[in-house]
C-alpha positions in Angstrom: -16.8 -49.7 0.4 -13.9 -50.0 -2.2 -15.8 -47.6 -4.3 -16.0 -44.9 -1.6 -12.1 -45.5 -1.0 -11.4 -45.0 -4.7 -13.4 -41.9 -4.9 -11.6 -40.4 -1.7 -8.1 -41.4 -3.4 -9.2 -39.7 -6.6 -10.6 -36.6 -5.0 -7.2 -36.2 -3.0 -5.3 -36.6 -6.0 -7.3 -34.2 -8.1 -7.1 -31.5 -5.1 -3.3 -32.0 -4.7 -2.9 -31.4 -8.4 -4.9 -28.3 -8.4 -2.8 -26.8 -5.4 0.3 -27.7 -7.1 -0.6 -26.0 -10.2 -0.6 -22.6 -8.1 2.7 -23.4 -6.5 5.6 -21.2 -7.9 9.2 -20.7 -6.8 11.2 -17.5 -6.9 14.8 -16.5 -5.9 15.9 -12.9 -5.0 18.5 -11.2 -2.8 18.0 -10.6 0.9 20.8 -8.9 2.8 22.3 -10.3 6.0 25.4 -11.9 7.3 25.2 -14.9 9.4 23.1 -17.9 10.6 21.0 -15.9 13.0 20.2 -13.7 9.8 19.3 -16.9 8.1 16.9 -18.0 10.6 15.0 -15.0 11.0 14.9 -14.4 7.3 13.5 -17.9 6.5 11.2 -17.7 9.7 9.7 -14.4 8.4 9.2 -15.8 4.8 7.6 -18.9 6.1 5.3 -17.0 8.6 3.3 -15.8 5.2 0.4 -17.5 4.6 0.9 -19.9 1.4 4.8 -20.1 1.8 5.9 -23.8 2.0 9.7 -23.3 1.5 12.3 -20.7 2.4 15.7 -21.3 2.2 18.4 -18.4 2.4 22.2 -18.7 1.7 24.3 -16.6 3.6 27.2 -16.8 1.1 25.0 -15.7 -2.1 22.7 -13.4 -0.2 20.0 -15.2 -2.2 16.7 -16.8 -0.9 14.5 -19.3 -2.6 10.7 -19.6 -1.8 7.9 -21.6 -2.8 4.5 -20.4 -2.3 0.9 -20.9 -3.5 -0.1 -18.0 -5.8 -3.6 -18.3 -4.7 -2.9 -17.5 -1.1 0.2 -14.9 -1.5 2.4 -13.1 -3.9 6.2 -12.3 -3.8 5.6 -8.5 -2.7 4.1 -10.0 0.7 7.2 -12.2 1.2 9.6 -9.4 0.4 7.6 -7.3 3.0 7.4 -9.6 5.6 11.4 -10.4 5.4 11.9 -6.4 5.3 9.5 -6.1 8.5 11.9 -8.6 10.4 14.9 -6.2 9.8 16.5 -7.2 6.3 16.7 -5.3 3.0 15.4 -7.2 0.1 15.6 -6.2 -3.7 12.1 -5.1 -3.5 11.8 -3.6 0.1 13.9 -1.9 2.4 13.6 -2.5 6.2 12.5 0.3 8.4 15.6 1.8 10.3 14.2 1.2 13.7 13.6 -2.5 12.9 17.4 -2.8 11.3 18.7 -0.8 14.5 17.3 -3.6 16.8 19.2 -6.5 14.9 22.2 -7.9 16.8 25.7 -6.4 15.9 26.7 -9.3 13.9 23.5 -9.3 11.7 23.9 -5.5 10.8 25.0 -5.8 7.0 26.1 -2.9 4.8 23.1 -0.9 4.1 25.0 1.3 1.6 25.9 -1.5 -0.4 22.1 -3.0 -0.2 21.0 0.3 -1.6 23.6 0.4 -4.3 22.7 -3.0 -5.5 18.9 -2.8 -5.2 18.8 0.6 -7.2 21.3 0.4 -9.8 21.5 3.2 -12.4 19.9 5.6 -10.0 21.6 8.7 -8.5 21.0 9.3 -4.8 22.7 12.7 -4.4 
């Protein structure tokens, strides 16, 4: 009986170590304004299969996400957030989704374009 228990604990530890080796953490800019934005942004990121942490800071506009690289990638996280109405460094939210955000959540999109595409002319 003890041998089985030790074997199961060993198997659990090995599988846990294997999973943690594929976990990565990234930070990137997401545009938003308030705590409602924070909830929406974090919920969108956490809805991506493989994401285990999403923490957006409304002062810095930076999100920290932890995810399993075997299940997802950073592009899918950016896309999920953009699909919720918030521009990221990588993806712009669709206008119709952005327009559905509450008034307090409507950030300056001209600024998000400038910061996301520095050095490019849009004239």
